[in-house]
C-alpha positions as CSV (number, residue, x, y, z in Angstrom):
1,M,-3.4,25.9,30.5
2,T,-4.7,22.5,29.4
3,N,-8.0,21.5,27.9
4,G,-8.6,18.8,30.5
5,I,-8.2,15.9,28.1
6,S,-4.8,14.9,29.4
7,H,-6.3,14.5,32.9
8,I,-9.0,12.1,31.6
9,F,-6.5,9.8,29.9
10,A,-3.7,10.0,32.4
11,P,-3.5,6.6,34.1
12,T,-3.6,6.5,37.9
13,T,-1.2,4.3,39.8
14,A,-4.0,1.8,40.5
15,T,-5.0,1.7,36.8
16,S,-1.4,1.2,35.8
17,R,-1.0,-1.8,38.1
18,L,-4.0,-3.5,36.6
19,A,-3.3,-2.6,33.0
20,L,-0.2,-4.9,32.5
21,P,-1.8,-8.1,34.0
22,C,-5.0,-7.5,31.9
23,L,-2.9,-6.9,28.8
24,L,-0.9,-10.1,29.3
25,V,-4.1,-12.2,29.9
26,M,-5.7,-10.7,26.7
27,S,-2.5,-11.3,24.7
28,A,-2.3,-14.9,25.8
29,A,-5.9,-15.6,25.0
30,L,-5.6,-14.1,21.5
31,L,-2.3,-15.9,20.8
32,G,-3.9,-19.2,22.0
33,A,-6.9,-18.6,19.7
34,C,-4.7,-17.9,16.7
35,A,-2.5,-21.0,17.4
36,T,-5.5,-23.4,17.4
37,R,-7.2,-22.1,14.3
38,P,-7.6,-25.2,12.2
39,G,-7.5,-23.8,8.7
40,P,-9.8,-24.6,5.7
41,L,-9.3,-28.4,6.0
42,G,-10.3,-28.5,9.7
43,S,-8.2,-30.3,12.2
44,L,-5.4,-32.4,10.8
45,S,-3.7,-35.5,12.1
46,N,-1.0,-38.0,11.0
47,I,0.8,-35.6,8.7
48,V,3.4,-37.6,7.0
49,V,6.0,-36.4,4.5
50,T,6.6,-39.2,2.0
51,G,9.1,-37.5,-0.4
52,N,10.3,-34.4,-2.1
53,G,11.6,-33.5,-5.5
54,V,12.1,-30.9,-8.2
55,D,10.3,-30.6,-11.6
56,N,13.5,-30.1,-13.5
57,E,17.0,-31.2,-12.4
58,R,18.5,-27.8,-13.4
59,D,16.5,-26.3,-10.6
60,A,17.8,-28.7,-8.0
61,P,20.2,-26.2,-6.4
62,L,17.1,-23.9,-5.7
63,C,15.5,-26.8,-3.8
64,Q,18.2,-27.9,-1.4
65,E,16.8,-25.9,1.4
66,F,13.1,-26.7,0.8
67,K,12.6,-29.7,3.0
68,P,9.6,-28.9,5.3
69,E,8.7,-31.4,8.0
70,A,5.3,-32.2,9.5
71,P,5.2,-29.1,11.8
72,Q,5.9,-26.7,8.9
73,V,3.3,-28.5,6.8
74,R,0.8,-28.2,9.6
75,A,1.6,-24.4,9.9
76,F,1.1,-24.0,6.1
77,F,-2.3,-25.6,6.1
78,R,-3.4,-23.6,9.2
79,S,-2.7,-20.3,7.4
80,A,-3.7,-21.4,3.9
81,V,-6.8,-20.3,2.1
82,L,-8.7,-22.0,-0.7
83,I,-8.0,-20.7,-4.2
84,T,-9.1,-21.3,-7.7
85,P,-6.8,-22.4,-10.6
86,R,-7.2,-18.9,-12.0
87,Q,-6.1,-17.4,-8.7
88,E,-3.1,-19.7,-8.5
89,H,-2.1,-18.7,-12.0
90,D,-2.6,-14.9,-11.5
91,F,-1.4,-14.4,-8.0
92,F,1.1,-17.1,-7.0
93,L,4.4,-18.3,-8.4
94,H,4.7,-22.0,-9.4
95,G,7.8,-23.1,-7.5
96,P,9.9,-25.9,-9.0
97,C,10.3,-27.6,-5.6
98,Y,7.7,-29.9,-4.0
99,V,7.2,-32.0,-0.9
100,R,4.5,-34.7,-0.9
101,G,2.8,-36.6,1.8
102,T,-0.5,-37.7,3.4
103,L,-2.7,-36.4,6.2
104,I,-5.9,-37.2,7.8
105,T,-8.9,-34.9,8.4
106,R,-12.1,-35.6,10.2
107,Y,-13.6,-37.3,7.2
108,E,-10.8,-38.7,5.0
109,T,-7.2,-39.4,4.2
110,W,-5.7,-37.0,1.7
111,H,-2.6,-36.8,-0.4
112,W,-0.9,-33.4,-0.5
113,E,1.8,-31.7,-2.6
114,L,3.2,-28.5,-1.2
115,R,5.2,-26.2,-3.5
116,N,7.9,-23.7,-2.5
117,G,5.9,-20.9,-4.1
118,G,3.4,-21.1,-1.3
119,T,0.7,-23.3,-2.9
120,A,-0.5,-26.8,-2.3
121,R,-2.8,-29.3,-3.9
122,V,-4.8,-31.7,-1.7
123,T,-6.3,-34.8,-3.3
124,S,-8.6,-37.4,-1.7
125,A,-7.1,-40.8,-1.3
126,A,-9.7,-42.1,-3.9
127,G,-8.5,-39.4,-6.3
128,D,-12.0,-38.0,-6.9
129,D,-11.7,-34.7,-5.1
130,S,-9.0,-32.1,-5.2
131,F,-8.5,-28.6,-3.7
132,L,-5.9,-25.8,-4.3
133,L,-4.7,-23.9,-1.3
134,A,-2.2,-21.0,-0.9
135,D,-0.5,-19.0,1.8
136,P,-1.8,-15.4,1.3
137,R,1.6,-14.2,2.6
138,E,3.2,-15.7,-0.5
139,E,1.0,-13.8,-3.0
140,S,3.0,-12.4,-5.9
141,S,1.8,-9.3,-7.6
142,L,2.5,-9.2,-11.3
143,G,1.2,-5.7,-11.6
144,D,4.7,-4.1,-11.6
145,E,5.9,-6.1,-14.6
């Protein structure tokens, strides 16, 4: 004996045929929306990598693989969030490797420095404005230490 609930949620053949196409359309729409999210700086153009380096030469072996190109830089800025210097200190590691470059937003040209610890500093071309950003997926909890 059943309580009747299984009959309410049991899909019919017609329902099953419609479910997959509807699911695919919804998935494509959601993925498209996620892919075009501009991030905190808005839409970016002309992302140029101008150089890379390391703070201390003894860390150079750690930085051999850290050579992001424009598409990876764009992906970082798309998923980054604005943070304060205190949040950078408390929740993110300061990586010894960096990549530098320029980009253009709707309003201005900016210089950027992306660190392998998942943080970046963006400074206006005039040098009068600066922002810190971080990828929340790179957050490092120090609570276990």
